[in-house]
FIVEXLUM-743518 format. One record per atom (N, C-alpha, C): x, y, z; residue in one letter. Coordinates in pm, whole numbers, plus 50000, padded with zeros to 5 digits. Atoms other than C-alpha are relative to their C-alpha. Example, Ala and Ser with C-alpha at 12.3 -4.5 7.8 and 13.67 -1.06 7.14 Angstrom:
2
500894988150000A;512304955050780A;500905012050000A;499184988149994S;513674989450714S;499235010950073S;
//
This chain:
544
499405010649984M;338721624371388M;500654996149871M;499105000750119T;341081607171157T;499324988749905T;501275011350077S;339791586270853S;499904987850043S;499825013649946A;341351556370998A;499215000150105A;500855001249906Q;339461561071301Q;498384998149995Q;501474998250038A;336351567071131A;499364982649932A;500435015250080I;336541532770919I;499854990050130I;500025009749906V;337141513971233V;498665003650109V;501004996349943E;334291531871426E;498834995149894E;501085010250121C;332241519171093C;499704981250074C;499835015250010I;333171485271157I;499384993950145I;500444998649893K;332311491071515K;498135000050021K;501555001650015L;328521500171447L;499354988249937L;500825010750049E;328111468871268E;500484987450066E;499895011049917R;329041449371561R;500714988649959R;499165008450040I;331711430971424I;501584999250116I;498825000849888N;334551418071653N;501184996249969N;498915010650023Q;336921400371467Q;500505008049850Q;499214996450091V;339281414471168V;500684991149952V;498955009849999F;341731397170957F;500645008349883F;499254991850057C;344611409470770C;501384994649993C;498554999550015V;348221404370606V;500595018450029V;499704985949982P;349771437370763P;500895008749898P;499164991550118G;350991467470512G;499985013350047G;499644989249954E;352581497970561E;498645012149935E;500964988050054S;349841517670322S;498995001650115S;500724997549914Y;347521510570602Y;499774998750123Y;499514998149880L;348891513470918L;499575004450087L;501194994649898P;346761539771066P;498774992850019P;501275007350022V;343731517671002V;500974988250111V;499355012549876M;345841487571243M;500165007850119M;499974993449857D;346711514271534D;498645005650060D;500904992449921A;343091527271541A;499324989350042A;500585007149922I;341761490571581I;501144994350127I;499785005849862Y;344391485971852Y;499275008350085Y;500744988549857D;342911518872066D;498514991649993D;501335004449978E;339411499172005E;499784988050052E;500325012349913S;338721471972270S;499094991949937S;500955010550035S;335781456072112S;500164992849847S;499645003650133I;337501446971807I;501744989649991I;498865007550042E;340221420771721E;500634998149888E;499315006850091L;342851416171481L;500344992049985L;499515009049993K;343851386171352K;501055001649874K;499244999850107S;346961385371145S;500524985849946S;500135011450079A;347231358470875A;501545000349950A;498684997450083R;350111345070716R;500355002749864R;499984998350140H;348931349070374H;498635005849966H;500954995650024E;346411369270222E;498704993149969E;501425013950082G;344121340270038G;499664996550134G;500625008049858G;344031325070410G;499175008450054G;500434990549906A;343051360470558A;498444998949935A;501485000350037S;340081363970306S;499034985450015S;500795007549954F;338851331170368F;499624998550141F;500575001649904M;338741331170704M;498955009450036M;501174986550027A;336741366570657A;498824989149967A;501205001150081E;334351349270418E;499644988750142E;500305010149890G;334201316370700G;499355007650115G;500504995949913F;333451339070973F;498535011249964F;501194995950044A;330721358570763A;498864989950012A;500795012150004K;329111324270704K;499364995850131K;500125007149843A;328981315471066A;499535008550076A;500724989949931S;328121346971213S;498945008749926S;501044993150047G;325501362470968G;500525017450003G;499424989450049K;327751394470946K;501125002849923K;499334995050077P;329791411370735P;501364994850015P;498775004449896G;333211395270736G;501105009749927G;499084988650041V;336471422270692V;501024997549962V;498995004550031V;339331417770559V;500975011149926V;498824987750047L;342531443070505L;501264994049930L;498945002950094A;345491440870287A;500775011449921A;499184985550016T;347871467370129T;500204995149820T;500104997850102R;347501475669738R;500114988049915R;499755009050125G;348531454269405G;499944987050080G;499165013549898V;350091429669614V;498984991350056V;500825006049922G;347881421269876G;498524996149958G;501135002750031G;344751426569682G;499964986549865G;500305013150051S;345791400269445S;499914989450038S;499845012949926N;346711376369677N;498394994550083N;501095002349929L;343231378169865L;498674996649873L;500875000350108S;341391379869540S;499044987650010S;500295009049986I;340511344069588I;498454995150088I;501004998849920G;338361350169884G;498825010549963G;501294987950057V;336431379669707V;499324991249867V;500775006350062H;335591354869453H;499124988950049H;500725008449979T;334411327169634T;498865007050096T;500904990749918A;332441356569879A;499025001149875A;501214996250132Y;330751366669524Y;499044985149965Y;500975007050058Q;329661333469408Q;499344993350112Q;500425002449880D;328861320769777D;498625009650033D;500674992049917S;326911352069843S;500065002550138S;499714998349846T;328711360270136T;500365015250023T;499574988250032P;328921394370233P;501295005950111P;498504997449932L;332501408470306L;500145010849957L;499304986050005V;334241440970312V;501444999149989V;498655001050017V;337521446370173V;500805009549985V;499374989949996F;339781471270273F;501384999449968F;498565003550057L;343101475870045L;500455015850015L;498864994450039G;345651497270086G;500425008049883G;499674996050123Q;346281521969818Q;501595012449963Q;498874991049950V;349251543869707V;499855015650025V;500464989249970H;349531578469773H;499385007349893H;500594989850107S;347131604369570S;500865006149902S;498854991750121Q;349941620669431Q;500784993049907Q;499225009750087F;351471588369296F;498844993949899F;501115009850099R;348201576569118R;500325001149861R;499465004250142G;348541564968776G;500895003449927G;498594999950036R;352161566768736R;500614985150027R;499325015549957E;352591526468830E;500685003250117E;499344998249874G;353361535069139G;500294987950058G;499745011549932F;354831510769382F;498974990150030F;501255003549954Q;352411484269400Q;498675003049980Q;501074991950076E;349921503169184E;499094989749923E;501045002550100I;346661487869031I;498915005150016I;501274991850027E;343471501268891E;499214991350112E;501045011749939L;341291485169182L;498854996049997L;501555001750045E;337861488169050E;500144994549864E;500115007850119Q;338701474568693Q;500814987950043Q;499925013049963F;340621446968882F;499054988950063F;501035004749927F;337781435869124F;498805004749954F;501624997250050G;334811449468915G;499344988649991G;500975013250047P;333631416468779P;499764988650096P;500175010649904I;333991396469087I;499295008950163I;500274993549898T;332451425369333T;498665005949979T;500884996650040K;328941439669395K;500545013549994K;499844983250029W;330861475969425W;501675002150025W;498414996449966V;334611490269429V;499775014150006V;499524984649955V;335341526269549V;501065003750082V;499144995349915E;338211544869642E;499425016050072E;500324992649910I;337741570269906I;500945012449964I;499304986050025Q;339081606869810Q;500065006950138Q;500084989149894H;337921629670108H;499644992150136H;500525006849858P;337841622470465P;498935001650066P;501594996749942E;334631638270553E;499034992249920E;501025009050063R;333081612370300R;500124983550047R;499645014149947V;334781580070494V;498654994250071V;501395006249939P;331501573570715P;498814998249893P;501035002650124E;328891577070403E;500464984749925E;499835010150133L;330961554570157L;500674987050084L;499315014949963V;332421528970404V;498084995950066V;501035007949960Q;328681524070562Q;499114997149891Q;501095004150140R;327121523570213R;500974985849961R;499395009550041A;329671494870147A;499594989850079A;500955008349909F;328111479070430F;498984994249984F;501535002050065R;324701480570306R;500184991449919R;500015011750149I;325431467369994I;500504987850019I;499695016349975A;327281438070108A;498884990750039A;501225009449902K;324461426670340K;498775003649915K;501155000750088T;321801435470094T;499504995849898T;499955007450153G;320071421569810G;500524984950034G;498825014449991R;322141392169730R;501285004950038R;498724991949925P;324891399069970P;501354995849940P;498485002050066G;328541395369823G;500815010850060G;498834988449979P;331841414669833P;500035015249953P;499694989950070V;332781447069821V;501285005550034V;498554997449981V;336201463969778V;500215015350012V;499454982049976I;337381500969928I;501274999350034I;498524995250037S;340551516869799S;500215010250102S;500074989949943L;341961535670025L;501645010350039L;498804997250058P;344821559269912P;500865005550158P;499434999549887E;347851563170183E;499975014250088E;499924989149955D;347721598270229D;498775001350082D;501614999049941L;343401593770352L;500155001450098L;500535009149880L;344051576670650L;500355010950122L;499504993349840M;345961602970911M;498945016849954M;500724988550025K;343611629970747K;499155004550136K;500974995749876K;340921648271015K;499005004349920K;500934988950037A;337761659170975A;498694996250078A;501645001049911E;334051662571111E;499134984749956E;500735009950083M;332521628971091M;498634994750043M;501345003249991V;329061618171063V;499214987749997V;500425018549966F;327731580071152F;498514999449994F;501295004849975T;324541567271075T;499774988350064T;500315010549944H;323031537171244H;500194989249891H;499935011150060S;323711501871142S;498844997549862S;500915004250086V;321721487770810V;499054990450038V;500765012649946N;318361469770889N;500114993849823N;500115003450129R;318621442570565R;498585000149955R;501354995650077P;315371450770346P;499314985949994P;500555013249998C;313131419870378C;498754997049895C;501275000650061P;310651422070068P;498974988450055P;500875010049982R;307541400870086R;499244998649857R;500235001650089P;305811385869815P;498375007749966P;501364993150002S;302371402069684S;498854990549991S;500905011749965L;299111385369752L;499474993649804L;499905003750142K;298821383169353K;500934984949954K;498735013750002E;302161360069377E;499354991950077E;500505012449907V;300811339869668V;499034994049930V;501355007450101H;297621331669455H;500574992749890H;500135003750114E;299301321569189E;501264987950037E;499475010849930V;301661299169375V;498834989150044V;500775007749930E;298901284569556E;499104994749869E;500785002550090R;297111278569229R;500884989849924R;498975007850054R;300181260769087R;500054986350074R;499835009049899L;300601238669405L;498424990749985L;501425005549930R;296371228669409R;500404990649838R;499975009750104R;297261212769044R;500914993749984R;498825002750014A;300501199369129A;499544982350048A;499805014249950E;301241160369150E;501154994950070E;498545000049974R;304611159569219R;501095008550014R;499354985349980P;306271191069359P;501244995250110P;498854997649907V;309541197169535V;500675011550022V;498974990449976V;311691223569695V;501184997050001V;498024998449983I;315191231069602I;500325011350086I;499394988849914A;316511252969894A;501495006350007A;498344993550002G;319731273469879G;500125009450092G;499684984349864G;321341298770080G;499495014750019G;501014990549951G;319021323970062G;499314993850088G;500915004549887V;316931302870310V;500955004750126V;499395000149889K;320271302370527K;500095014050005K;499524985049941A;321051340970482A;498725003450073A;500864994649942A;317461349070575A;499684995450133A;500765008149846E;317341325770893E;498784992249969E;501605005550051A;314331308270725A;499934984350022A;500235014450021E;315151272370779E;499064994750090E;500765003649961G;312701268771030G;498415005349965G;501715001350104V;309471282070835V;500454993049887V;500415005150053L;310901264870580L;499654982350015L;500405016149948L;310521230870774L;498584996050059L;501074996749999S;307011244870876S;499284998249863S;500785005750113F;306221245970497F;500014989149944F;499825016350083A;307621210370412A;498894995050095A;501305006249876E;305531199070704E;498775000349995E;501314995250043K;302751216070626K;499034995149885K;500325009350081Y;302261205370292Y;500394991349926Y;499825013350053K;303881174970283K;500975001749872K;498914999150107I;306711186870009I;501204995750045I;498725004650004P;309831168169957P;501005012449972P;499374990149973V;312631193170018V;501584992349953V;498465001150061M;316291189069835M;500645014850032M;499274989649967S;319081210269945S;501235004149865S;499064998250057A;321121229769689A;501624998650031A;498445006749964F;325231223369652F;500675011050093F;499314995349887R;326941226769931R;499035012250111R;500804994949879R;324031239470175R;499214988350069R;500605010649890H;323241206170353H;498825005950095H;500454994849911D;322271224770647D;498725005550021D;501284988650008V;319331243270530V;498714993050026V;501495008349989F;316641215170600F;500524988950100F;499565012449940P;317161183270877P;500254990849940P;499925009350097N;318761155770682N;499214987050048N;500095011549901E;317221128770938E;498365003649979E;501054997650024H;313581146970842H;499524990349894H;501015010250068S;310931122070668S;500145006949808S;500364993950095K;310691152170412K;501285003649958K;498815004050086Y;314391152570289Y;500314993949952Y;499695011050064T;315481139570007T;501145001049930T;498714998150067G;318981149269933G;500475011549968G;499154990549982H;321621170269804H;500475003749855H;499834995950145L;321951187469455L;501595001349986L;498974996249976G;325781181069454G;500424993149858G;499645008850036L;328351166969239L;499994982850048L;500095014249991G;328231130369137G;498954994550099G;501145003849967M;324681126269237M;499924982249975M;500525009850002K;323331091769266K;498555000249876K;501225000250089R;320581085368996R;498385004550038R;501545001549906Q;317371081269225Q;500185011250040Q;500304986749924L;317981115269365L;499925010949890L;500134991250124V;318551130769008V;498384999749945V;501375000850005E;315011117768960E;498925007350057E;500904995249903T;313411132269216T;499695014349939T;500094989850046V;314001167269050V;499104998449868V;500414997850131N;313541153868695N;498834995849977N;501385006650000K;310081135168772K;498675011750051K;500554991049985A;308751164768924A;499125008949950A;501134990050108D;305721186568777D;500125016050069D;499734990149896V;306381215269016V;501175002350036V;498365000349918V;309861227769135V;500115011950061V;499964987949961L;309721254969378L;501915001550065L;498474995149917A;313461272669437A;499965007150076A;500014987949877V;313811293869739V;501355001350029V;498534993049944G;317131315469774G;501234988949942G;498805005150072S;319111295469488S;500075005849894S;499604995950177R;320911306269164R;499484994049905R;500145007950125L;320051275969044L;501454996449904L;499124999550041S;323751270668963S;500494987149931S;499885013050104E;325621248768725E;500054986050084E;499765014549940V;326291222768964V;498444996850078V;501745004849993T;322411221969140T;499664996749926T;500605003050101T;321411223568820T;500484985049888T;499645010450087Q;323511190868688Q;500555004849880Q;499464993150087D;325261213068448D;499005004649912D;500984992050073Y;322171232168347Y;498814990249942Y;500495006450090S;320471201668245S;498854991150082S;500745006049922L;318031195068566L;498474997549991L;500954997350064L;315131210768447L;499505000949883L;500414999150127T;312741209068169T;498865008049960T;501004984150028S;310391232967954S;498494989250065S;501135004749950G;307401205668083G;499825002450131G;499985002049837Q;307861213568469Q;499575015250025Q;500304987049948S;306441243268619S;500825008050102S;498564996249921L;309501264668797L;499275012150070L;500304990849942I;308521285869047I;501305005550090I;498734995749918H;311371308469191H;500055008250068H;500174987949903I;311731330069478I;501465002050038I;498564996849950D;315051348269525D;500115014550036D;500434987749945I;315601380969700I;501095011849912I;499694992450112D;317561391669407D;499295002549866D;500535002550095Y;315631399969089Y;500614995749900Y;499135000650121E;318141399768854E;500524977950024E;499745015849996T;318581358968952T;498954991749930T;500855009250040L;315431352568857L;499994998249842L;500015001750146G;315341340668492G;501154999549958G;498485002050061K;319191340068466K;500224985549967K;499525014550011V;319391304768445V;498974992649906V;501335008150023Y;315711289368407Y;498815012049966Y;501044992250044P;312901313868275P;498974993450130P;501005009149911P;310191307968574P;498645002849947P;501145003950053D;306701301868544D;499215012050081D;500404992649889V;306301321468862V;501565006250037V;498984994349957G;308951346468973G;500035010450077G;500184993749887I;308861362269284I;501355006550105I;498844995849962A;311591385569417A;499825006550164A;500605001649853A;311301385969808A;501144991950088A;499265005349908D;313241374370107D;499214985050005D;500895013649985A;312761338570154A;499494996050121A;500965005149841K;311541336470525K;498825007950012K;501354991750020E;308871365070437E;498964992549888E;500665002650124A;308331345770115A;499374989250057A;500745010449926L;307441311870297L;499075000050096L;500634993749890T;305941328670577T;498625001249943T;501065000250100C;303331338870338C;499524989749931C;500405016750046L;303161308470185L;499174993150054L;500855009049871L;301881292070502L;498585003949963L;501374990850014S;298561313370446S;499104990649867S;500325007450143M;298301290670131M;498754991250043M;500875011850020E;294781266170121E;500134988149875E;499705006350062V;296331238869963V;499824985950078V;499835012949978S;295561201070009S;500934990449936S;499285011250074P;298141175969961P;499894987949943P;500375013750087T;297521148369723T;501094996049968T;498505005650061W;301281136869669W;500634994750114W;499305012649913E;301761115869979E;500984990849978E;499585014950038V;302721086269827V;501075008649913V;498704997650054W;305261106569582W;500745001350134W;499044998349898A;307001122769913A;500584990650014A;499895015249908E;307031086570064E;501234994749896E;499265009150132E;308681072069730E;501475011550010E;498894992750042R;311081102469701R;501295000150122R;499235006049846R;312291097670089R;500414984250005R;499875017850042A;312321057070005A;501605003949920A;498955000550093A;314921065769726A;501295007550070A;499124993149974Y;317041091869914Y;500864993450124Y;499495007049909V;317471071170213V;501044984149959V;499175012450075Q;318461036669963Q;501155004849939Q;498654993950051S;321351062269813S;500895000350143S;498985002249866L;322821058570209L;500554989349977L;499335012149959H;323271024770168H;501424997649923H;498715001950030V;326661012270092V;500384983749983V;499685018350004N;327730974469963N;501254998250027N;498855003249998N;331620979769952N;500715015250102N;499704991249925K;332341002670279K;501275002250035K;498184994950015T;335791019270201T;500025011950119T;499414991549906S;337891037070430S;499425013250037S;500444984549967H;336641073770362H;498574996650038H;501285002049929Y;333001059570437Y;500044998850111Y;499605003549817E;334371046570762E;500245013850089E;499544988849928I;335811081470852I;498615005550005I;501104992949958I;332781096670790I;498834998050104I;500835008149878S;330551071870994S;500495007150151S;499735001649830I;332811080571292I;499885016950019I;500694989649986L;332451115871235L;498685005350068L;501345000050012Q;328781111871198Q;499724999550172Q;499925004649851K;329131093671573K;500615006250102K;499354994149937C;331611114371724C;500115014850016C;499994989550005L;331081148871676L;498355004050091L;501104994949917P;328481168571909P;499225003049890P;500994993450089E;325051179371721E;500285012949896E;499324982350054D;326451216971682D;500664998849959D;498715000150087A;329651208871547A;500005007049875A;499684995950135I;330571228871246I;501054994449891I;499095009050113I;332191209970928I;500245008149874I;499754993850108T;334011230070645T;500854991749943T;499125008250075N;335601216370379N;500755007349840N;499154994850156D;338111222170062D;499254992849918D;500175007850103A;337611212269727A;500674987949982A;499275011949998G;338481175969643G;498654988650017G;500655011249998N;337281143069600N;499384993650109N;500025007349857F;337331132269942F;498475004950066F;501714996349978A;334101156569987A;498834993149962A;501165006150067G;332201134469752G;499124986850145G;500395011849850W;332021107570106W;499075010250088W;500814987249915L;330871141670313L;498725000449954L;501544995250032H;328311153570095H;499044984749975H;500835009750027T;326951119870011T;499524992350145T;500155004249909Y;326961102270365Y;499745008850133Y;500234996349897F;326871123170626F;498655012050054F;501684993549985Q;323501138670774Q;500255012450097Q;500004987749927F;323391173570892F;498875000950055F;501174996249930N;320521178571131N;499555010050078N;500374987649940K;320941211971265K;500495011949930K;499714989850063K;320861242471125K;501355006850005K;498154992450018Q;324521261771034Q;500714993450091Q;498715011349955T;326491233171088T;500544995749902T;499105005150106Y;328181231670741Y;500345015149943Y;499614989950079V;330171260270582V;501024993349889V;499105003850077G;331431252170254G;500125007549872G;499554987750113P;333041271569906P;498824993649893P;500565004350115T;330371266769631T;500705006749884T;498934993250087S;333091284969443S;500904987549965S;499005012950016G;334951248269484G;501435006850021G;498864997649994A;338051269169620A;500564990450044A;498915005249919M;340731249269701M;500975005550133M;499384992449927G;342511258170037G;499405006050115G;501144995549878Y;339181268070211Y;500044996650117Y;500634998349843G;338591247670475G;500725000350111G;499624995949807M;341221253970789M;499815013150019M;500264981849963P;341231289770719P;498705004950030P;501404995849981A;337641289970698A;499254996250121A;500255005049866A;337221267771000A;500905011250110A;499094986849900I;339641296671194I;499065011050026I;500994988750038G;336931323571086G;498674994950051G;501215005049967V;334131301271176V;500024998950175V;499714999049821K;335621294771535K;499735010350057K;499884987149966L;336011330271570L;498935004350038L;501994998050006A;332111334271486A;499344992750117A;500475008449916R;331301304771701R;500854992950052R;499165002649939P;333391299571960P;499514987950107P;500385011449941E;331291276572142E;499984981449975E;500295015350103C;330831246271850C;501604998350021C;498755005150054K;333571225371773K;500115003749853K;499254997150173V;334911232871418V;501184989049925V;499315013350071V;336191202071191V;500285007749880V;499944999850140S;337721209970826S;500494988449998S;499255013950070L;338331183170590L;500775005449857L;499654997850152S;340571186270299S;500914987749987S;498625010550092G;343151168070050G;501025005750008G;498534996849959D;346711168170093D;499975016249892D;499694989050072G;346481193669767G;499695013650057G;500904983549951G;343911223369930G;500934999550126G;499394994749894F;345771217370264F;501075007049991F;498374993050006M;349161225070139M;499755015249946M;500394986350057M;347581254869959M;500015011850117M;500354991749869T;346731271970323T;500694997250136T;499265004949926F;348931252770519F;500935007550110F;499114988749915Q;350861281670679Q;498735005950098Q;500804995849916E;347591294870838E;499684993950141E;499855010749873L;347831265271094L;500385006150102L;499334988049953E;350491288471217E;499265010050078E;501214989549946T;347791314971293T;499244993750083T;501505004449904A;345051292671462A;501444998250125A;499195002549880V;348161283171703V;500615012450080V;499924987249917R;349371319071781R;499055003650022R;501314989449942Y;345871330471838Y;499154988750113Y;501085008649930N;344791295972038N;499015000349928N;500945000450030I;342421289071801I;499484983649974I;499805017750010P;341351250671838P;499104995649879P;501035008850091V;339931236971542V;500674988449926V;499675015250012I;340691202271406I;499734999949879I;500035004350094S;341941196371073S;500274987249932S;499545013050039V;341701162270907V;500075000149832V;499395004250134V;343731155170589V;499864989149963V;500305011250072F;342781131170348F;501225000149877F;498475000050077N;346701124970214N;499874987649919N;499395008750127N;347181103669881N;500605004549925N;498884997950068N;349861121769762N;499695004749825N;500344994450132M;347831139269453M;499155007849994M;500644993550006Y;345641160569295Y;498744993549982Y;500905010750036G;342781134169319G;498725003149931G;501374997850107T;339631152169133T;500584999349860T;499635000550142I;342181158968841I;500004991749942I;499745014650055R;343581129068842R;498514984849925R;501125007150023M;339811110568845M;499815005549865M;500634995850138H;338721133768533H;501644999549870H;498945003550114Q;342441126868359Q;499994986349965Q;499845011150031E;342061089468409E;498504998749890E;501054999050068L;338531094568272L;499775003349803L;498914993950130Q;340041113967962Q;500684994349891Q;498715002250057F;343381102467913F;500344989650079F;499595009349897P;343751067868112P;501354995849967P;498775005149996N;347171056568196N;500955009249948N;498974988450066K;348711092468093K;500355008650087K;499954990449889T;349331106468400T;501165011250028T;499174990749992I;350951140468407I;499175008350097I;500264990849877G;350831168268705G;499174998350090G;500645001749899T;348571153568907T;500694992150091T;499075008849885D;351461130669131D;500335012150083D;499544991949929L;352221151469425L;500884994250087L;498715007049960G;355661143969634G;499244997250150G;500224998449920V;355491134869996V;499955009750084V;500064987649864V;354561160170283V;499534993950101V;500815012449864P;354371144970671P;499455010750050P;500804990249910F;351661166870755F;499714998750131F;500255003049897S;351391157271089S;501085000950075S;499034997449935R;355051161171161R;500005015149999R;500494985450008L;354491197971046L;499145011450062L;501154995549882A;351751202171231A;500765002650149A;499485002149848R;353701193071560R;501305015349975R;498744987149985E;356831218571436E;499245015050019E;500774986449977V;354221244771440V;499035003450123V;500504999549864G;352991238971779G;498204992750014G;501495007849995A;349481219771695A;500134986850015A;500095016849968V;348551186071798V;499744991949875V;499695010150116S;348841159471558S;500094989850022S;500005019650005Y;348261123771469Y;499574995149860Y;499735008350132L;348981098271182L;499194987049989L;501125014050003V;346131074371100V;500524991549870V;500275009350135K;346051045970861K;498554991449991K;500945009849978K;343031026270989K;498885010450073K;501014992949982A;339431037671055A;500105002050181A;499964999549825D;339821028771476D;500805008750034D;499144986050004E;342771048871449E;499555014050017E;500584985450033F;341121076871308F;498755005950145F;500804995549931E;338401073171568E;500595003250131E;499545000549897Q;340611073271832Q;501055014550013Q;499884986450049A;342231104771727A;499245008850033A;501034988249982L;339321123871687L;499695001650129L;500335001649867T;338331113072022T;500745012050108T;499144989449978Q;341281131572141Q;500085013249977Q;499664986950043A;341471159871926A;498895008050023A;500694998249942L;338111166372072L;499945005750152L;499554993849822K;339211170072432K;500915012049987K;498964988450007V;342331193072365V;499135014649965V;500374990750058E;341701228072329E;500855010949944E;498924994750101K;344321232972077K;499494997649864K;500075001350112P;344811233771744P;500264983149949P;499445013250038A;345001197071563A;499674994949856A;499805006550132V;345881179571230V;499814982849996V;499955010850009I;344791145871177I;500044996949867I;499605003650144E;346481131170855E;499494986449990E;500365013450054I;344951100070702I;500454996849908I;499555003750130D;347001081770481D;499384986849930D;500865001950092C;344961073070202C;500194989749895C;499585013150170D;344941043669912D;499715008649906D;499724992350124R;345721060769620R;498944993349908R;501305009250061E;343111035969425E;498465006750011E;501204994749965Q;340361051769616Q;499075012149958Q;500264990150045I;339471077969413I;499025009549989I;501594999150028S;335571084269411S;499494992550075S;501115007149940V;332411073969590V;499804987149918V;500265014650070S;331801048369281S;501064996249964S;499135008950113S;335061039169132S;501425004150076S;498774997149979T;338521033269191T;500685005849888T;499294996450126I;341431041468942I;499864986849933I;500135012950082G;341371005568805G;498505000449980G;501215002350073Q;337721005168750Q;499385009349897Q;500184990050133I;337641039668545I;500654994549881I;499445004350127R;340301025168341R;499894986149923R;500515008250040E;338750993268307E;498795002249929E;501344993950072R;335461009368189R;500335003549869R;499514995450163T;337411028067927T;500714993949933T;499205005350070F;339471006167797F;498834984749931F;500845013150002G;336270980467796G;499065005849897G;500854988650087N;334171008167605N;500734998849877N;499484998050121S;336781011867345S;500374987749921S;
//
């Protein structure tokens, strides 16, 4: 078969039924081979960045690698934001990039860049295939690298002249992800430390989700009565309504939630790289605490904090092994106190419109609905107040990428068509990938996009007011009628100003099987969960 046909056969062997692209002449044979393969559908996006977010969202929701294709240096540059997101979020992603003809390499050919140098720092592996007979070997190796260890993105460069060349192709089966277990010695060391603990806490990260270990984590928390906190944007790793859930380690955390980790004497981090946000600018843990760190990637252990016990293991296997420990909990009061602190953090005195929107989403969405979101201050209300009670119901960028929410929702919906999928965005982020709404319309992918429109880059405006109050520059945006634009590209749309109007719009949007946009005309003063612009200025000038 041809090299292009062999590439498609590798995708088929991984049982991946959706791939994403912006078409390019340098890899037309691959597109043609996809056309001939009935088990795979190609979704053509409006921008490579949107296509990469779709593939990344599809990967998170399906548990399979996302696949995205683009052409040469220009397409690769455009989709690099999705590659970076997959790298920081530990998402398996395989990127196929058409490359210039082999005879033109090194001459700064049309749209040529050295892909290995360009993508090397934000991928697990970059390879250019030179010989057709090696296509199965290298493509299947790419899928293996993307899926195993700490998952992540891989980039494959495809010289234009390679794709039509034929060879005898030899394929192997799809790789099973290795699931290493802790040694008995390591289990006994964890047991020893927990027996001496008085205030333990679990920090659960994306590795728990990747290993499908949510059920075992629940059993672990219930058996040993240990409080559980979710790492940044991993809310659905543990049911938020459960008596052992004690909060989300994210941006703008309330003081009583930070205290849960500050006061703990033993911290068990499972499947978390202990990122900057999760650790509150690397300030969360102190030398007086005992850190037990479990992660699939041995390079993650000790990268941020040196663990007292570092275990390179699959999260599900590790937690299963730890269920055999003989530990009698003596910290029930501690667990109850931390749960009470979390419940208290959900109470609000001033129920702002943003809070009411989140409350309506909580009330109206089915339990298995999946929420995606962009970066932006609007997400503070989601992260603080929405209760994720079912596993695999949240998809968000730990990389903080703007423009992520809606295209990721498209990928999620294709992976989980049985679920309602809702994206949350600010007007700044939504405008960055608005064009992908047409993609959703063209393929009839019924996602609901909620847009908080305050005509500014709100997060940066908040920081601007904190550091340079009353000196606004670069953060004001023009008026964009998103609801009207949505109708023009064929989506259902609503413009709302009040909470009751939002509830009506959401109820209708959930019934129609079409892409829908709900634009919320927001109060510009309502800049964050804790403060208005006026309050920030008052505090700043009061302190000075």
